[in-house]
C-alpha positions, 0 to 999 in steps of 0.5 A, a space after each residue: 076035419 080037425 086038421 083043416 080047422 087047425 089050419 084055418 085058425 092058424 091062417 086067421 091068426 097069421 092074417 090078423 097079425 100081419 094086418 096088425 103089423 101093417 097098421 103099426 108100421 103106418 102109425 109109427 111112420 115107417 112109410 112116411 118117406 120111402 125115398 129117404 132110405 134110397 137116397 141115404 147111400 149117396 153123398 156130395 161126392 157121389 150124386 144120384 144118377 152118376 156112377 163113381 164106383 168101379 171094380 178094381 182095374 175097370 173104369 168107373 165111366 164104362 157103360 154098364 151094358 157095353 159088353 152085353 150081347 143082343 140075342 136074336 129073337 
């Protein structure tokens, strides 16, 4: 019975810590603009939606799924 009580206390502390971290993140502005991080990897030379990177020896304009085989269902 004491093991169940210890687990219950541990889970309560973990839950309260998680809620506290979430509230802190909201107050600190961590969720202010979620798109900024995703768009920060693009610059003027590589606009969003255009693939300009390629593996050495392969064309950058090649479709990603061109070699993908369709499986019968």
